[in-house]
PQR file of N, CA, C, O and H, with PARSE charges and radii, in Angstrom:
ATOM      1  N   UNK A   1     -16.880 -34.501-140.652 -0.4000 1.5000
ATOM      2  CA  UNK A   1     -16.622 -33.617-141.511 -0.0000 2.0000
ATOM      3  C   UNK A   1     -17.140 -32.589-141.882  0.5500 1.7000
ATOM      4  O   UNK A   1     -18.040 -32.802-142.693 -0.5500 1.4000
ATOM      5  N   UNK A   2     -16.972 -31.544-141.647 -0.4000 1.5000
ATOM      6  CA  UNK A   2     -18.059 -30.542-141.572 -0.0000 2.0000
ATOM      7  C   UNK A   2     -18.097 -29.727-142.882  0.5500 1.7000
ATOM      8  O   UNK A   2     -16.999 -29.355-143.296 -0.5500 1.4000
ATOM      9  H   UNK A   2     -16.241 -31.371-140.988  0.4000 1.0000
ATOM     10  N   UNK A   3     -19.135 -29.408-143.563 -0.4000 1.5000
ATOM     11  CA  UNK A   3     -19.206 -28.905-144.918 -0.0000 2.0000
ATOM     12  C   UNK A   3     -18.952 -27.101-144.925  0.5500 1.7000
ATOM     13  O   UNK A   3     -19.433 -26.209-144.224 -0.5500 1.4000
ATOM     14  H   UNK A   3     -20.027 -29.710-143.227  0.4000 1.0000
ATOM     15  N   UNK A   4     -17.972 -27.091-146.063 -0.4000 1.5000
ATOM     16  CA  UNK A   4     -17.399 -25.917-145.837 -0.0000 2.0000
ATOM     17  C   UNK A   4     -18.013 -25.186-146.898  0.5500 1.7000
ATOM     18  O   UNK A   4     -18.140 -25.656-148.029 -0.5500 1.4000
ATOM     19  H   UNK A   4     -17.582 -27.815-146.632  0.4000 1.0000
ATOM     20  N   UNK A   5     -18.445 -23.903-146.520 -0.4000 1.5000
ATOM     21  CA  UNK A   5     -19.651 -23.043-147.264 -0.0000 2.0000
ATOM     22  C   UNK A   5     -18.728 -22.880-148.782  0.5500 1.7000
ATOM     23  O   UNK A   5     -19.187 -23.355-149.821 -0.5500 1.4000
ATOM     24  H   UNK A   5     -18.342 -23.521-145.602  0.4000 1.0000
ATOM     25  N   UNK A   6     -17.959 -22.463-148.764 -0.4000 1.5000
ATOM     26  CA  UNK A   6     -17.382 -22.098-150.086 -0.0000 2.0000
ATOM     27  C   UNK A   6     -17.548 -23.526-151.393  0.5500 1.7000
ATOM     28  O   UNK A   6     -17.548 -23.570-152.623 -0.5500 1.4000
ATOM     29  H   UNK A   6     -17.587 -22.078-147.920  0.4000 1.0000
ATOM     30  N   UNK A   7     -17.653 -24.369-150.457 -0.4000 1.5000
ATOM     31  CA  UNK A   7     -18.196 -25.873-151.706 -0.0000 2.0000
ATOM     32  C   UNK A   7     -19.262 -26.168-151.469  0.5500 1.7000
ATOM     33  O   UNK A   7     -19.508 -27.375-151.467 -0.5500 1.4000
ATOM     34  H   UNK A   7     -17.653 -24.334-149.458  0.4000 1.0000
ATOM     35  N   UNK A   8     -20.337 -25.220-151.172 -0.4000 1.5000
ATOM     36  CA  UNK A   8     -21.821 -25.460-150.938 -0.0000 2.0000
ATOM     37  C   UNK A   8     -22.250 -25.805-152.704  0.5500 1.7000
ATOM     38  O   UNK A   8     -21.949 -25.418-153.832 -0.5500 1.4000
ATOM     39  H   UNK A   8     -20.136 -24.240-151.173  0.4000 1.0000
ATOM     40  N   UNK A   9     -23.092 -26.736-152.058 -0.4000 1.5000
ATOM     41  CA  UNK A   9     -23.631 -27.152-154.313 -0.0000 2.0000
ATOM     42  C   UNK A   9     -24.933 -26.008-154.382  0.5500 1.7000
ATOM     43  O   UNK A   9     -25.449 -25.636-153.328 -0.5500 1.4000
ATOM     44  H   UNK A   9     -23.336 -27.051-151.141  0.4000 1.0000
ATOM     45  N   UNK A  10     -25.125 -25.799-154.918 -0.4000 1.5000
ATOM     46  CA  UNK A  10     -26.605 -24.681-155.745 -0.0000 2.0000
ATOM     47  C   UNK A  10     -27.935 -25.436-155.790  0.5500 1.7000
ATOM     48  O   UNK A  10     -28.104 -26.570-156.237 -0.5500 1.4000
ATOM     49  H   UNK A  10     -24.705 -26.101-155.774  0.4000 1.0000
ATOM     50  N   UNK A  11     -28.718 -24.740-155.333 -0.4000 1.5000
ATOM     51  CA  UNK A  11     -30.105 -25.548-156.141 -0.0000 2.0000
ATOM     52  C   UNK A  11     -30.263 -26.187-157.094  0.5500 1.7000
ATOM     53  O   UNK A  11     -29.613 -25.882-158.094 -0.5500 1.4000
ATOM     54  H   UNK A  11     -28.580 -23.819-154.970  0.4000 1.0000
ATOM     55  N   UNK A  12     -31.121 -27.237-157.137 -0.4000 1.5000
ATOM     56  CA  UNK A  12     -31.098 -27.879-158.446 -0.0000 2.0000
ATOM     57  C   UNK A  12     -31.971 -26.914-159.330  0.5500 1.7000
ATOM     58  O   UNK A  12     -31.748 -27.004-160.537 -0.5500 1.4000
ATOM     59  H   UNK A  12     -31.649 -27.485-156.325  0.4000 1.0000
ATOM     60  N   UNK A  13     -32.808 -26.119-158.988 -0.4000 1.5000
ATOM     61  CA  UNK A  13     -33.440 -24.839-159.802 -0.0000 2.0000
ATOM     62  C   UNK A  13     -33.549 -23.690-159.025  0.5500 1.7000
ATOM     63  O   UNK A  13     -33.776 -23.771-157.817 -0.5500 1.4000
ATOM     64  H   UNK A  13     -32.990 -26.046-158.007  0.4000 1.0000
ATOM     65  N   UNK A  14     -33.324 -21.997-159.944 -0.4000 1.5000
ATOM     66  CA  UNK A  14     -33.483 -20.969-160.159 -0.0000 2.0000
ATOM     67  C   UNK A  14     -31.991 -20.295-159.742  0.5500 1.7000
ATOM     68  O   UNK A  14     -31.808 -19.097-159.523 -0.5500 1.4000
ATOM     69  H   UNK A  14     -33.139 -21.932-160.925  0.4000 1.0000
ATOM     70  N   UNK A  15     -30.772 -21.564-159.677 -0.4000 1.5000
ATOM     71  CA  UNK A  15     -29.499 -20.884-159.555 -0.0000 2.0000
ATOM     72  C   UNK A  15     -28.966 -20.340-158.551  0.5500 1.7000
ATOM     73  O   UNK A  15     -27.811 -19.922-158.621 -0.5500 1.4000
ATOM     74  H   UNK A  15     -30.920 -22.537-159.855  0.4000 1.0000
ATOM     75  N   UNK A  16     -29.816 -20.224-157.248 -0.4000 1.5000
ATOM     76  CA  UNK A  16     -28.941 -19.785-155.841 -0.0000 2.0000
ATOM     77  C   UNK A  16     -30.214 -20.061-154.641  0.5500 1.7000
ATOM     78  O   UNK A  16     -31.430 -20.248-154.680 -0.5500 1.4000
ATOM     79  H   UNK A  16     -30.755 -20.564-157.190  0.4000 1.0000
ATOM     80  N   UNK A  17     -29.283 -19.976-153.712 -0.4000 1.5000
ATOM     81  CA  UNK A  17     -30.857 -20.487-152.377 -0.0000 2.0000
ATOM     82  C   UNK A  17     -31.412 -19.211-152.462  0.5500 1.7000
ATOM     83  O   UNK A  17     -32.643 -19.205-152.465 -0.5500 1.4000
ATOM     84  H   UNK A  17     -28.296 -19.824-153.681  0.4000 1.0000
ATOM     85  N   UNK A  18     -30.839 -18.092-152.535 -0.4000 1.5000
ATOM     86  CA  UNK A  18     -31.941 -16.728-152.200 -0.0000 2.0000
ATOM     87  C   UNK A  18     -33.143 -16.785-153.031  0.5500 1.7000
ATOM     88  O   UNK A  18     -34.270 -16.455-152.665 -0.5500 1.4000
ATOM     89  H   UNK A  18     -29.839 -18.097-152.533  0.4000 1.0000
ATOM     90  N   UNK A  19     -32.742 -17.323-154.413 -0.4000 1.5000
ATOM     91  CA  UNK A  19     -33.874 -17.124-155.461 -0.0000 2.0000
ATOM     92  C   UNK A  19     -34.862 -18.268-154.818  0.5500 1.7000
ATOM     93  O   UNK A  19     -35.918 -17.751-154.456 -0.5500 1.4000
ATOM     94  H   UNK A  19     -31.826 -17.592-154.711  0.4000 1.0000
ATOM     95  N   UNK A  20     -34.807 -19.668-154.581 -0.4000 1.5000
ATOM     96  CA  UNK A  20     -35.163 -20.271-154.018 -0.0000 2.0000
ATOM     97  C   UNK A  20     -36.201 -19.844-152.632  0.5500 1.7000
ATOM     98  O   UNK A  20     -37.417 -19.712-152.772 -0.5500 1.4000
ATOM     99  H   UNK A  20     -33.948 -20.088-154.875  0.4000 1.0000
ATOM    100  N   UNK A  21     -35.710 -19.715-151.707 -0.4000 1.5000
ATOM    101  CA  UNK A  21     -36.182 -18.816-150.799 -0.0000 2.0000
ATOM    102  C   UNK A  21     -37.172 -17.777-150.885  0.5500 1.7000
ATOM    103  O   UNK A  21     -37.910 -17.312-150.017 -0.5500 1.4000
ATOM    104  H   UNK A  21     -34.722 -19.822-151.594  0.4000 1.0000
ATOM    105  N   UNK A  22     -37.060 -17.544-151.927 -0.4000 1.5000
ATOM    106  CA  UNK A  22     -37.835 -15.703-152.295 -0.0000 2.0000
ATOM    107  C   UNK A  22     -39.139 -16.534-153.125  0.5500 1.7000
ATOM    108  O   UNK A  22     -40.198 -15.921-153.262 -0.5500 1.4000
ATOM    109  H   UNK A  22     -36.460 -17.922-152.633  0.4000 1.0000
ATOM    110  N   UNK A  23     -39.039 -17.620-153.542 -0.4000 1.5000
ATOM    111  CA  UNK A  23     -39.978 -18.699-154.455 -0.0000 2.0000
ATOM    112  C   UNK A  23     -41.184 -18.959-153.317  0.5500 1.7000
ATOM    113  O   UNK A  23     -42.340 -18.560-153.458 -0.5500 1.4000
ATOM    114  H   UNK A  23     -38.179 -18.118-153.430  0.4000 1.0000
ATOM    115  N   UNK A  24     -40.729 -19.636-152.271 -0.4000 1.5000
ATOM    116  CA  UNK A  24     -41.048 -20.300-151.431 -0.0000 2.0000
ATOM    117  C   UNK A  24     -41.879 -18.949-150.195  0.5500 1.7000
ATOM    118  O   UNK A  24     -42.896 -18.977-149.501 -0.5500 1.4000
ATOM    119  H   UNK A  24     -39.790 -19.959-152.156  0.4000 1.0000
ATOM    120  N   UNK A  25     -41.368 -18.453-150.310 -0.4000 1.5000
ATOM    121  CA  UNK A  25     -41.770 -16.870-149.309 -0.0000 2.0000
ATOM    122  C   UNK A  25     -42.761 -16.733-150.188  0.5500 1.7000
ATOM    123  O   UNK A  25     -43.909 -16.847-149.758 -0.5500 1.4000
ATOM    124  H   UNK A  25     -40.542 -18.430-150.874  0.4000 1.0000
ATOM    125  N   UNK A  26     -42.530 -16.443-151.698 -0.4000 1.5000
ATOM    126  CA  UNK A  26     -43.801 -15.629-152.298 -0.0000 2.0000
ATOM    127  C   UNK A  26     -44.975 -16.474-152.460  0.5500 1.7000
ATOM    128  O   UNK A  26     -46.120 -16.098-152.209 -0.5500 1.4000
ATOM    129  H   UNK A  26     -41.597 -16.350-152.047  0.4000 1.0000
ATOM    130  N   UNK A  27     -44.570 -17.925-152.998 -0.4000 1.5000
ATOM    131  CA  UNK A  27     -45.978 -18.618-153.040 -0.0000 2.0000
ATOM    132  C   UNK A  27     -46.619 -19.118-151.735  0.5500 1.7000
ATOM    133  O   UNK A  27     -47.612 -19.835-151.609 -0.5500 1.4000
ATOM    134  H   UNK A  27     -43.640 -18.230-153.201  0.4000 1.0000
ATOM    135  N   UNK A  28     -45.609 -18.429-150.534 -0.4000 1.5000
ATOM    136  CA  UNK A  28     -46.352 -18.804-148.925 -0.0000 2.0000
ATOM    137  C   UNK A  28     -47.416 -17.421-148.898  0.5500 1.7000
ATOM    138  O   UNK A  28     -48.444 -17.396-148.221 -0.5500 1.4000
ATOM    139  H   UNK A  28     -44.803 -17.847-150.637  0.4000 1.0000
ATOM    140  N   UNK A  29     -46.938 -16.275-149.786 -0.4000 1.5000
ATOM    141  CA  UNK A  29     -47.882 -15.061-149.656 -0.0000 2.0000
ATOM    142  C   UNK A  29     -48.967 -14.846-150.304  0.5500 1.7000
ATOM    143  O   UNK A  29     -49.889 -14.159-149.866 -0.5500 1.4000
ATOM    144  H   UNK A  29     -46.103 -16.295-150.335  0.4000 1.0000
ATOM    145  N   UNK A  30     -48.952 -15.611-151.791 -0.4000 1.5000
ATOM    146  CA  UNK A  30     -49.706 -15.717-152.659 -0.0000 2.0000
ATOM    147  C   UNK A  30     -50.852 -17.107-152.046  0.5500 1.7000
ATOM    148  O   UNK A  30     -52.006 -16.927-152.434 -0.5500 1.4000
ATOM    149  H   UNK A  30     -48.202 -16.169-152.147  0.4000 1.0000
ATOM    150  N   UNK A  31     -50.715 -18.005-151.441 -0.4000 1.5000
ATOM    151  CA  UNK A  31     -51.627 -18.893-150.667 -0.0000 2.0000
ATOM    152  C   UNK A  31     -52.241 -18.193-149.155  0.5500 1.7000
ATOM    153  O   UNK A  31     -53.400 -18.438-148.821 -0.5500 1.4000
ATOM    154  H   UNK A  31     -49.777 -18.151-151.126  0.4000 1.0000
ATOM    155  N   UNK A  32     -51.640 -17.598-148.579 -0.4000 1.5000
ATOM    156  CA  UNK A  32     -52.597 -16.738-147.626 -0.0000 2.0000
ATOM    157  C   UNK A  32     -53.133 -15.776-148.256  0.5500 1.7000
ATOM    158  O   UNK A  32     -54.350 -15.692-148.092 -0.5500 1.4000
ATOM    159  H   UNK A  32     -50.699 -17.399-148.851  0.4000 1.0000
ATOM    160  N   UNK A  33     -52.603 -14.922-149.004 -0.4000 1.5000
ATOM    161  CA  UNK A  33     -53.591 -14.058-149.604 -0.0000 2.0000
ATOM    162  C   UNK A  33     -54.983 -14.651-150.310  0.5500 1.7000
ATOM    163  O   UNK A  33     -56.045 -14.047-150.161 -0.5500 1.4000
ATOM    164  H   UNK A  33     -51.614 -14.990-149.137  0.4000 1.0000
ATOM    165  N   UNK A  34     -54.884 -16.058-151.202 -0.4000 1.5000
ATOM    166  CA  UNK A  34     -55.944 -16.707-151.711 -0.0000 2.0000
ATOM    167  C   UNK A  34     -56.896 -17.008-150.522  0.5500 1.7000
ATOM    168  O   UNK A  34     -58.105 -16.779-150.505 -0.5500 1.4000
ATOM    169  H   UNK A  34     -54.022 -16.549-151.323  0.4000 1.0000
ATOM    170  N   UNK A  35     -56.357 -17.405-149.806 -0.4000 1.5000
ATOM    171  CA  UNK A  35     -57.111 -17.999-148.636 -0.0000 2.0000
ATOM    172  C   UNK A  35     -58.047 -16.865-147.812  0.5500 1.7000
ATOM    173  O   UNK A  35     -59.234 -17.020-147.525 -0.5500 1.4000
ATOM    174  H   UNK A  35     -55.375 -17.590-149.821  0.4000 1.0000
ATOM    175  N   UNK A  36     -57.321 -15.833-147.541 -0.4000 1.5000
ATOM    176  CA  UNK A  36     -57.876 -14.458-146.716 -0.0000 2.0000
ATOM    177  C   UNK A  36     -59.152 -14.193-147.832  0.5500 1.7000
ATOM    178  O   UNK A  36     -60.254 -14.108-147.290 -0.5500 1.4000
ATOM    179  H   UNK A  36     -56.357 -15.707-147.774  0.4000 1.0000
ATOM    180  N   UNK A  37     -59.140 -14.074-149.106 -0.4000 1.5000
ATOM    181  CA  UNK A  37     -59.855 -13.861-150.027 -0.0000 2.0000
ATOM    182  C   UNK A  37     -60.995 -14.818-150.009  0.5500 1.7000
ATOM    183  O   UNK A  37     -62.106 -14.290-150.037 -0.5500 1.4000
ATOM    184  H   UNK A  37     -58.245 -14.143-149.546  0.4000 1.0000
ATOM    185  N   UNK A  38     -60.947 -16.101-149.969 -0.4000 1.5000
ATOM    186  CA  UNK A  38     -62.189 -16.898-149.957 -0.0000 2.0000
ATOM    187  C   UNK A  38     -62.892 -16.994-148.603  0.5500 1.7000
ATOM    188  O   UNK A  38     -64.039 -17.424-148.478 -0.5500 1.4000
ATOM    189  H   UNK A  38     -60.044 -16.530-149.946  0.4000 1.0000
ATOM    190  N   UNK A  39     -62.086 -16.542-147.547 -0.4000 1.5000
ATOM    191  CA  UNK A  39     -62.543 -16.434-146.111 -0.0000 2.0000
ATOM    192  C   UNK A  39     -63.761 -14.976-146.048  0.5500 1.7000
ATOM    193  O   UNK A  39     -64.782 -14.804-145.381 -0.5500 1.4000
ATOM    194  H   UNK A  39     -61.154 -16.192-147.648  0.4000 1.0000
ATOM    195  N   UNK A  40     -62.980 -14.033-147.188 -0.4000 1.5000
ATOM    196  CA  UNK A  40     -64.047 -13.338-147.141 -0.0000 2.0000
ATOM    197  C   UNK A  40     -65.208 -13.244-148.128  0.5500 1.7000
ATOM    198  O   UNK A  40     -66.197 -12.551-147.893 -0.5500 1.4000
ATOM    199  H   UNK A  40     -62.151 -14.172-147.730  0.4000 1.0000
ATOM    200  N   UNK A  41     -65.053 -13.974-149.256 -0.4000 1.5000
ATOM    201  CA  UNK A  41     -66.117 -14.304-150.065 -0.0000 2.0000
ATOM    202  C   UNK A  41     -67.240 -14.988-149.193  0.5500 1.7000
ATOM    203  O   UNK A  41     -68.327 -14.420-149.088 -0.5500 1.4000
ATOM    204  H   UNK A  41     -64.249 -14.537-149.447  0.4000 1.0000
ATOM    205  N   UNK A  42     -67.033 -16.054-148.636 -0.4000 1.5000
ATOM    206  CA  UNK A  42     -67.916 -16.799-147.887 -0.0000 2.0000
ATOM    207  C   UNK A  42     -68.051 -16.983-146.661  0.5500 1.7000
ATOM    208  O   UNK A  42     -68.302 -18.042-146.088 -0.5500 1.4000
ATOM    209  H   UNK A  42     -66.149 -16.515-148.721  0.4000 1.0000
ATOM    210  N   UNK A  43     -67.832 -15.608-146.076 -0.4000 1.5000
ATOM    211  CA  UNK A  43     -68.285 -15.479-144.981 -0.0000 2.0000
ATOM    212  C   UNK A  43     -69.548 -14.894-144.254  0.5500 1.7000
ATOM    213  O   UNK A  43     -69.642 -14.963-143.029 -0.5500 1.4000
ATOM    214  H   UNK A  43     -67.628 -14.747-146.542  0.4000 1.0000
TER
END
C-alpha cells in the first residue's frame, strides 16, 4: 500500500517538515561555524 501525500502526517515538533528541515540545516551550519572558529583559535 503506497503512502498518499495528502495523508502524510506532520512531524511531532515545529508543525511542518519544512520547518524541521530548516532547524536541522541551521543547527548543522552553527556546528560547522563553531568548529571552524575553534580550529582557528587553537591552530
